[in-house]
Every structure is written in structure tokens, then in C-alpha cells.
A tleap script that builds the chain and sets N, CA, C and O, in Angstrom:
source leaprc.protein.ff14SB
mol = sequence {
  NMET ALA ILE ILE CYS ILE VAL LEU LEU ALA
  PHE GLN PHE VAL PHE ILE LEU ARG ILE ALA
  MET SER PHE PHE PRO LEU LYS GLN ARG GLY
  THR ALA ALA GLY VAL ARG ASP LEU ALA ILE
  LEU MET THR ASP PRO VAL VAL LEU PRO LEU
  ARG ARG LYS LEU PRO PRO LEU PRO GLY ALA
  LEU ALA GLY PHE GLY VAL ALA GLU ILE ALA
  VAL ILE LEU ALA LEU PHE MET LEU THR ALA
  ILE PHE CCYS
}
set mol.1.N position { 0.806 -1.204 0.000 }
set mol.1.CA position { 0.000 0.000 0.000 }
set mol.1.C position { 0.850 1.269 0.000 }
set mol.1.O position { 0.468 2.275 -0.597 }
set mol.2.N position { 1.994 1.221 0.665 }
set mol.2.CA position { 2.839 2.406 0.745 }
set mol.2.C position { 3.366 2.802 -0.627 }
set mol.2.O position { 3.486 3.991 -0.922 }
set mol.3.N position { 3.682 1.823 -1.466 }
set mol.3.CA position { 4.197 2.131 -2.800 }
set mol.3.C position { 3.114 2.782 -3.648 }
set mol.3.O position { 3.378 3.745 -4.368 }
set mol.4.N position { 1.897 2.258 -3.564 }
set mol.4.CA position { 0.779 2.848 -4.311 }
set mol.4.C position { 0.552 4.286 -3.871 }
set mol.4.O position { 0.314 5.169 -4.695 }
set mol.5.N position { 0.628 4.509 -2.580 }
set mol.5.CA position { 0.420 5.851 -2.033 }
set mol.5.C position { 1.506 6.811 -2.521 }
set mol.5.O position { 1.208 7.948 -2.887 }
set mol.6.N position { 2.735 6.370 -2.529 }
set mol.6.CA position { 3.845 7.219 -2.980 }
set mol.6.C position { 3.689 7.554 -4.462 }
set mol.6.O position { 3.884 8.700 -4.868 }
set mol.7.N position { 3.337 6.554 -5.266 }
set mol.7.CA position { 3.155 6.781 -6.699 }
set mol.7.C position { 1.992 7.746 -6.950 }
set mol.7.O position { 2.108 8.656 -7.771 }
set mol.8.N position { 0.888 7.552 -6.253 }
set mol.8.CA position { -0.264 8.449 -6.417 }
set mol.8.C position { 0.079 9.883 -6.021 }
set mol.8.O position { -0.261 10.824 -6.738 }
set mol.9.N position { 0.739 10.048 -4.906 }
set mol.9.CA position { 1.091 11.399 -4.452 }
set mol.9.C position { 2.097 12.055 -5.381 }
set mol.9.O position { 2.006 13.256 -5.637 }
set mol.10.N position { 3.056 11.290 -5.890 }
set mol.10.CA position { 4.032 11.846 -6.825 }
set mol.10.C position { 3.353 12.262 -8.125 }
set mol.10.O position { 3.627 13.339 -8.656 }
set mol.11.N position { 2.463 11.406 -8.638 }
set mol.11.CA position { 1.746 11.743 -9.863 }
set mol.11.C position { 0.849 12.957 -9.639 }
set mol.11.O position { 0.734 13.821 -10.508 }
set mol.12.N position { 0.221 13.015 -8.481 }
set mol.12.CA position { -0.634 14.160 -8.151 }
set mol.12.C position { 0.184 15.445 -8.134 }
set mol.12.O position { -0.262 16.467 -8.656 }
set mol.13.N position { 1.371 15.408 -7.544 }
set mol.13.CA position { 2.246 16.585 -7.507 }
set mol.13.C position { 2.629 17.017 -8.921 }
set mol.13.O position { 2.551 18.200 -9.251 }
set mol.14.N position { 3.041 16.065 -9.754 }
set mol.14.CA position { 3.457 16.386 -11.123 }
set mol.14.C position { 2.270 16.915 -11.918 }
set mol.14.O position { 2.427 17.834 -12.722 }
set mol.15.N position { 1.095 16.352 -11.706 }
set mol.15.CA position { -0.080 16.803 -12.439 }
set mol.15.C position { -0.481 18.218 -12.036 }
set mol.15.O position { -0.820 19.031 -12.897 }
set mol.16.N position { -0.449 18.517 -10.767 }
set mol.16.CA position { -0.766 19.880 -10.308 }
set mol.16.C position { 0.287 20.866 -10.807 }
set mol.16.O position { -0.040 22.003 -11.147 }
set mol.17.N position { 1.538 20.440 -10.852 }
set mol.17.CA position { 2.607 21.268 -11.412 }
set mol.17.C position { 2.326 21.556 -12.884 }
set mol.17.O position { 2.493 22.686 -13.342 }
set mol.18.N position { 1.902 20.541 -13.617 }
set mol.18.CA position { 1.554 20.722 -15.039 }
set mol.18.C position { 0.451 21.756 -15.199 }
set mol.18.O position { 0.547 22.650 -16.039 }
set mol.19.N position { -0.590 21.633 -14.398 }
set mol.19.CA position { -1.709 22.564 -14.498 }
set mol.19.C position { -1.272 23.981 -14.127 }
set mol.19.O position { -1.612 24.937 -14.824 }
set mol.20.N position { -0.527 24.119 -13.041 }
set mol.20.CA position { -0.093 25.447 -12.602 }
set mol.20.C position { 0.808 26.110 -13.642 }
set mol.20.O position { 0.681 27.307 -13.903 }
set mol.21.N position { 1.707 25.343 -14.229 }
set mol.21.CA position { 2.645 25.919 -15.197 }
set mol.21.C position { 1.981 26.244 -16.525 }
set mol.21.O position { 2.529 27.021 -17.307 }
set mol.22.N position { 0.814 25.669 -16.800 }
set mol.22.CA position { 0.129 25.962 -18.053 }
set mol.22.C position { -0.461 27.377 -18.060 }
set mol.22.O position { -0.820 27.890 -19.119 }
set mol.23.N position { -0.560 27.998 -16.906 }
set mol.23.CA position { -1.136 29.339 -16.824 }
set mol.23.C position { -0.119 30.449 -17.074 }
set mol.23.O position { -0.499 31.613 -17.197 }
set mol.24.N position { 1.173 30.106 -17.150 }
set mol.24.CA position { 2.215 31.117 -17.292 }
set mol.24.C position { 2.945 30.970 -18.616 }
set mol.24.O position { 3.290 29.858 -19.017 }
set mol.25.N position { 3.184 32.093 -19.301 }
set mol.25.CA position { 3.985 32.013 -20.523 }
set mol.25.C position { 5.455 31.779 -20.149 }
set mol.25.O position { 5.994 32.457 -19.274 }
set mol.26.N position { 6.082 30.834 -20.807 }
set mol.26.CA position { 7.467 30.497 -20.488 }
set mol.26.C position { 8.329 30.606 -21.734 }
set mol.26.O position { 7.850 30.395 -22.849 }
set mol.27.N position { 9.605 30.935 -21.544 }
set mol.27.CA position { 10.548 30.953 -22.659 }
set mol.27.C position { 10.740 29.534 -23.154 }
set mol.27.O position { 10.722 28.586 -22.369 }
set mol.28.N position { 10.924 29.389 -24.455 }
set mol.28.CA position { 11.024 28.075 -25.064 }
set mol.28.C position { 12.171 27.245 -24.502 }
set mol.28.O position { 11.995 26.047 -24.282 }
set mol.29.N position { 13.319 27.827 -24.266 }
set mol.29.CA position { 14.502 27.057 -23.870 }
set mol.29.C position { 14.904 27.284 -22.420 }
set mol.29.O position { 16.046 27.015 -22.048 }
set mol.30.N position { 13.999 27.766 -21.611 }
set mol.30.CA position { 14.316 28.014 -20.213 }
set mol.30.C position { 14.170 26.764 -19.358 }
set mol.30.O position { 13.636 25.746 -19.797 }
set mol.31.N position { 14.656 26.867 -18.129 }
set mol.31.CA position { 14.560 25.747 -17.193 }
set mol.31.C position { 13.104 25.441 -16.857 }
set mol.31.O position { 12.711 24.277 -16.789 }
set mol.32.N position { 12.312 26.479 -16.649 }
set mol.32.CA position { 10.901 26.275 -16.316 }
set mol.32.C position { 10.166 25.572 -17.455 }
set mol.32.O position { 9.298 24.734 -17.210 }
set mol.33.N position { 10.506 25.906 -18.687 }
set mol.33.CA position { 9.874 25.241 -19.827 }
set mol.33.C position { 10.268 23.770 -19.868 }
set mol.33.O position { 9.455 22.921 -20.233 }
set mol.34.N position { 11.486 23.468 -19.501 }
set mol.34.CA position { 11.910 22.073 -19.437 }
set mol.34.C position { 11.156 21.296 -18.375 }
set mol.34.O position { 10.782 20.143 -18.591 }
set mol.35.N position { 10.930 21.924 -17.228 }
set mol.35.CA position { 10.161 21.285 -16.158 }
set mol.35.C position { 8.726 21.070 -16.609 }
set mol.35.O position { 8.147 20.008 -16.381 }
set mol.36.N position { 8.156 22.080 -17.247 }
set mol.36.CA position { 6.781 21.954 -17.755 }
set mol.36.C position { 6.683 20.835 -18.791 }
set mol.36.O position { 5.747 20.035 -18.755 }
set mol.37.N position { 7.640 20.778 -19.705 }
set mol.37.CA position { 7.618 19.741 -20.733 }
set mol.37.C position { 7.757 18.344 -20.129 }
set mol.37.O position { 7.125 17.399 -20.603 }
set mol.38.N position { 8.576 18.208 -19.093 }
set mol.38.CA position { 8.725 16.924 -18.413 }
set mol.38.C position { 7.420 16.525 -17.711 }
set mol.38.O position { 7.018 15.363 -17.750 }
set mol.39.N position { 6.766 17.498 -17.072 }
set mol.39.CA position { 5.486 17.222 -16.410 }
set mol.39.C position { 4.426 16.804 -17.428 }
set mol.39.O position { 3.628 15.904 -17.164 }
set mol.40.N position { 4.419 17.453 -18.583 }
set mol.40.CA position { 3.470 17.098 -19.636 }
set mol.40.C position { 3.767 15.698 -20.163 }
set mol.40.O position { 2.851 14.901 -20.371 }
set mol.41.N position { 5.030 15.404 -20.375 }
set mol.41.CA position { 5.434 14.087 -20.868 }
set mol.41.C position { 5.036 12.974 -19.894 }
set mol.41.O position { 4.642 11.887 -20.316 }
set mol.42.N position { 5.139 13.249 -18.599 }
set mol.42.CA position { 4.815 12.239 -17.589 }
set mol.42.C position { 3.309 12.038 -17.415 }
set mol.42.O position { 2.873 10.944 -17.056 }
set mol.43.N position { 2.522 13.061 -17.659 }
set mol.43.CA position { 1.084 12.968 -17.400 }
set mol.43.C position { 0.234 12.771 -18.657 }
set mol.43.O position { -0.947 12.440 -18.552 }
set mol.44.N position { 0.808 12.968 -19.829 }
set mol.44.CA position { 0.042 12.811 -21.067 }
set mol.44.C position { -0.570 11.427 -21.263 }
set mol.44.O position { -1.681 11.343 -21.787 }
set mol.45.N position { 0.094 10.332 -20.870 }
set mol.45.CA position { -0.549 9.024 -21.071 }
set mol.45.C position { -1.895 8.883 -20.350 }
set mol.45.O position { -2.717 8.056 -20.745 }
set mol.46.N position { -2.125 9.660 -19.320 }
set mol.46.CA position { -3.397 9.612 -18.605 }
set mol.46.C position { -4.379 10.625 -19.188 }
set mol.46.O position { -5.571 10.341 -19.305 }
set mol.47.N position { -3.883 11.800 -19.552 }
set mol.47.CA position { -4.758 12.893 -19.988 }
set mol.47.C position { -5.240 12.723 -21.429 }
set mol.47.O position { -6.412 12.966 -21.713 }
set mol.48.N position { -4.368 12.316 -22.333 }
set mol.48.CA position { -4.734 12.288 -23.751 }
set mol.48.C position { -5.914 11.373 -24.082 }
set mol.48.O position { -6.780 11.782 -24.855 }
set mol.49.N position { -5.992 10.153 -23.534 }
set mol.49.CA position { -7.182 9.339 -23.846 }
set mol.49.C position { -8.485 9.987 -23.364 }
set mol.49.O position { -9.518 9.881 -24.026 }
set mol.50.N position { -8.429 10.654 -22.215 }
set mol.50.CA position { -9.635 11.342 -21.724 }
set mol.50.C position { -9.974 12.551 -22.585 }
set mol.50.O position { -11.148 12.844 -22.810 }
set mol.51.N position { -8.961 13.247 -23.065 }
set mol.51.CA position { -9.188 14.414 -23.908 }
set mol.51.C position { -9.875 14.036 -25.215 }
set mol.51.O position { -10.666 14.807 -25.757 }
set mol.52.N position { -9.565 12.837 -25.716 }
set mol.52.CA position { -10.204 12.384 -26.948 }
set mol.52.C position { -11.678 12.068 -26.736 }
set mol.52.O position { -12.478 12.199 -27.662 }
set mol.53.N position { -12.044 11.653 -25.524 }
set mol.53.CA position { -13.422 11.234 -25.252 }
set mol.53.C position { -14.300 12.348 -24.671 }
set mol.53.O position { -15.508 12.367 -24.909 }
set mol.54.N position { -13.708 13.270 -23.915 }
set mol.54.CA position { -14.479 14.323 -23.259 }
set mol.54.C position { -14.415 15.617 -24.060 }
set mol.54.O position { -13.358 15.961 -24.589 }
set mol.55.N position { -15.522 16.333 -24.157 }
set mol.55.CA position { -15.514 17.586 -24.909 }
set mol.55.C position { -14.745 18.671 -24.152 }
set mol.55.O position { -14.728 18.672 -22.921 }
set mol.56.N position { -14.111 19.590 -24.876 }
set mol.56.CA position { -13.404 20.679 -24.202 }
set mol.56.C position { -14.376 21.690 -23.601 }
set mol.56.O position { -15.518 21.813 -24.044 }
set mol.57.N position { -13.911 22.399 -22.600 }
set mol.57.CA position { -14.715 23.487 -22.040 }
set mol.57.C position { -14.702 24.660 -23.011 }
set mol.57.O position { -13.682 24.923 -23.648 }
set mol.58.N position { -15.816 25.362 -23.128 }
set mol.58.CA position { -15.793 26.556 -23.983 }
set mol.58.C position { -14.882 27.615 -23.349 }
set mol.58.O position { -15.022 27.936 -22.168 }
set mol.59.N position { -13.969 28.142 -24.126 }
set mol.59.CA position { -13.034 29.135 -23.598 }
set mol.59.C position { -12.098 28.535 -22.575 }
set mol.59.O position { -11.857 29.136 -21.528 }
set mol.60.N position { -11.567 27.364 -22.860 }
set mol.60.CA position { -10.711 26.644 -21.903 }
set mol.60.C position { -9.542 27.514 -21.436 }
set mol.60.O position { -8.973 28.287 -22.207 }
set mol.61.N position { -9.208 27.370 -20.189 }
set mol.61.CA position { -8.171 28.181 -19.558 }
set mol.61.C position { -6.795 27.542 -19.722 }
set mol.61.O position { -6.447 26.633 -18.970 }
set mol.62.N position { -6.029 27.991 -20.666 }
set mol.62.CA position { -4.629 27.590 -20.835 }
set mol.62.C position { -4.441 26.074 -20.781 }
set mol.62.O position { -3.537 25.587 -20.102 }
set mol.63.N position { -5.263 25.349 -21.470 }
set mol.63.CA position { -5.103 23.898 -21.501 }
set mol.63.C position { -5.753 23.164 -20.341 }
set mol.63.O position { -5.526 21.966 -20.171 }
set mol.64.N position { -6.544 23.843 -19.550 }
set mol.64.CA position { -7.219 23.219 -18.409 }
set mol.64.C position { -8.656 22.967 -18.806 }
set mol.64.O position { -9.442 23.905 -18.939 }
set mol.65.N position { -9.008 21.700 -18.996 }
set mol.65.CA position { -10.345 21.373 -19.470 }
set mol.65.C position { -10.993 20.269 -18.665 }
set mol.65.O position { -10.595 19.991 -17.534 }
set mol.66.N position { -11.990 19.647 -19.256 }
set mol.66.CA position { -12.760 18.603 -18.584 }
set mol.66.C position { -11.878 17.398 -18.262 }
set mol.66.O position { -12.022 16.795 -17.198 }
set mol.67.N position { -10.969 17.042 -19.168 }
set mol.67.CA position { -10.091 15.894 -18.928 }
set mol.67.C position { -9.222 16.128 -17.696 }
set mol.67.O position { -9.035 15.219 -16.887 }
set mol.68.N position { -8.697 17.325 -17.551 }
set mol.68.CA position { -7.861 17.639 -16.395 }
set mol.68.C position { -8.667 17.609 -15.104 }
set mol.68.O position { -8.178 17.148 -14.073 }
set mol.69.N position { -9.891 18.097 -15.159 }
set mol.69.CA position { -10.751 18.064 -13.980 }
set mol.69.C position { -11.050 16.615 -13.590 }
set mol.69.O position { -11.022 16.266 -12.410 }
set mol.70.N position { -11.335 15.778 -14.584 }
set mol.70.CA position { -11.621 14.366 -14.312 }
set mol.70.C position { -10.408 13.671 -13.702 }
set mol.70.O position { -10.548 12.886 -12.764 }
set mol.71.N position { -9.221 13.955 -14.228 }
set mol.71.CA position { -8.004 13.319 -13.704 }
set mol.71.C position { -7.738 13.773 -12.272 }
set mol.71.O position { -7.419 12.942 -11.421 }
set mol.72.N position { -7.858 15.051 -11.988 }
set mol.72.CA position { -7.551 15.535 -10.634 }
set mol.72.C position { -8.571 14.988 -9.635 }
set mol.72.O position { -8.202 14.656 -8.508 }
set mol.73.N position { -9.835 14.888 -10.019 }
set mol.73.CA position { -10.834 14.300 -9.127 }
set mol.73.C position { -10.547 12.821 -8.881 }
set mol.73.O position { -10.658 12.342 -7.753 }
set mol.74.N position { -10.179 12.104 -9.934 }
set mol.74.CA position { -9.836 10.692 -9.776 }
set mol.74.C position { -8.606 10.523 -8.883 }
set mol.74.O position { -8.555 9.610 -8.059 }
set mol.75.N position { -7.626 11.394 -9.045 }
set mol.75.CA position { -6.424 11.320 -8.199 }
set mol.75.C position { -6.764 11.567 -6.734 }
set mol.75.O position { -6.277 10.855 -5.855 }
set mol.76.N position { -7.588 12.562 -6.469 }
set mol.76.CA position { -7.973 12.845 -5.089 }
set mol.76.C position { -8.759 11.682 -4.486 }
set mol.76.O position { -8.562 11.339 -3.321 }
set mol.77.N position { -9.641 11.080 -5.269 }
set mol.77.CA position { -10.413 9.944 -4.767 }
set mol.77.C position { -9.529 8.731 -4.516 }
set mol.77.O position { -9.667 8.069 -3.487 }
set mol.78.N position { -8.623 8.430 -5.441 }
set mol.78.CA position { -7.718 7.302 -5.258 }
set mol.78.C position { -6.784 7.512 -4.073 }
set mol.78.O position { -6.482 6.574 -3.336 }
set mol.79.N position { -6.333 8.746 -3.899 }
set mol.79.CA position { -5.471 9.051 -2.748 }
set mol.79.C position { -6.252 8.880 -1.451 }
set mol.79.O position { -5.712 8.374 -0.466 }
set mol.80.N position { -7.505 9.293 -1.440 }
set mol.80.CA position { -8.313 9.138 -0.220 }
set mol.80.C position { -8.566 7.660 0.083 }
set mol.80.O position { -8.622 7.268 1.249 }
set mol.81.N position { -8.716 6.855 -0.938 }
set mol.81.CA position { -8.978 5.429 -0.734 }
set mol.81.C position { -7.726 4.695 -0.267 }
set mol.81.O position { -7.780 3.926 0.694 }
set mol.82.N position { -6.604 4.924 -0.937 }
set mol.82.CA position { -5.394 4.135 -0.672 }
set mol.82.C position { -4.479 4.720 0.389 }
set mol.82.O position { -3.687 3.990 0.985 }
set mol.83.N position { -4.566 5.992 0.634 }
set mol.83.CA position { -3.648 6.601 1.597 }
set mol.83.C position { -4.423 6.918 2.837 }
set mol.83.O position { -3.860 7.442 3.799 }
savepdb mol mol.pdb
quit
């Protein structure tokens, strides 16, 4: 159970980092852009299938849509169950 909890919390941290960094314009070759790109690379396998199935929000906020809301709710629920 401890390993599942650690993985869930780490993924939750990276996912929240991805969402937070999507609200700020970043230089293409800066350190922050590299961190953002790594967070996107790590979380895309979960987000992209949901994005294909769920409709986007009208006037979506910097890449924050229904898929992201569904993932964060699922993460919070899984963390509450396993941790």
C-alpha cells in the first residue's frame, strides 16, 4: 500500500505542477519550460485518452479542461482510498 500511495502522491504533484505551469507564458529554452515539458510528458498518457473522449470546455483556460478536472478528481479519490 505504501508504494501505491507514494506513486499516487508523486503523480498528483506532477499533475498539479503541469496545471499550474500551463497558466504562465514560459521561454522556449528556459529551465521552467523544461520542467513543464517533463510534467506534460509524464502525465500525457493519462490525460490524452480522456481528452479524446471528453468535450473541451468553452473558452478553456490555458489547456485546463474537462479531462484535467476528471483526472484531478480521480487522483484525489484514489489518494483518499489508498492513503
